[in-house]
N, C-alpha and C positions, 0 to 999 in steps of 0.2 A: 477532546472539546466538547462539553455537553450542547445537546439540541438547542436549548435556551440562550444560548449565546451567539450562536449562528447570525441572526438577524443583526446584532450589534456589530459584530465584528464585519460583516458584508456594508454595513452602513459606515463603521470607520473608514475600510477601504475604500469604497466609492469616494469618501471624502478628500482623504488624500489623494487620489488622482485627479480628483477635480481641481485642487488648490495649485497642484503641479502645473497640469494643463493651464491653469488661467496665469500662470509666472509665466509661461514660455509664449504666451498670446500675449502680453504686455510687452514682451521683449523688443516688438516689432513696430511699435508705435514709438513715435517721435515725441520728445518731453524738450521742455527748455533748460537750460543749466545758466546761471546767472555767473557772468565774469567779475567777481568784487575788484578785480584791479583794473579793468577798463569801463568798469560800471556798464555793461552791456549784458545781454542775452542772446544766447545761442541755442536755435534750434537743435538739438541732438538726434540727428537723420542719418540717411545713408550718407549725406556729404559730410557732415561734421565728423561721422565715424571714420571715413577715409581720410581725412586729415588728421584725425587723432592717429589712426593706424602707421600714417606718414612720419608723423614725429617721432612714435614711439621706436619706429626700425630707424629712423636717424639717430636717437640716442640711446640707442640699444637698451630699449625696455621691451618687455612684453606688452604687444598689440591687444592682448586678450582680457589685461585687466579692464575691470570696470572703473571710467574715469571715477564715478562717484567717491572710488575705493581707495584712489590713490592718494598719498600724504598730501597736504595743502603747499608745500612746496613744490612738489611737484608739477601739481595743478598750476602754481603761476607761471612755471617753466614754459607749461603748455599755452598758457594763454599769452604768454610773451612771442612764444614761437608763433603760435596761431595768428596773432596780430599783426606779424611779419611777414604772413605768406597769404596768399590766396584771396577772397573778396573781405571786405572789413566788414560785414551786414552793417 
């Protein structure tokens, strides 16, 4: 690698590391999820993650899958289960 491209390489590496750290930091912030079947919102925080993990375990699904990435049919199953367990917001 030539000396002229060294600052650009360093800048690109720094940008990549910064963006990955920003993604990790955002992972722990609660966010709201709309339940279209019961027309309400749920704050996706540690408590909701606990319910989701319990549902995933009881229904033999991977609890590590991001809820936002599971198919709509499975999301509907979760919301139905969720409204029959625990607090109802």
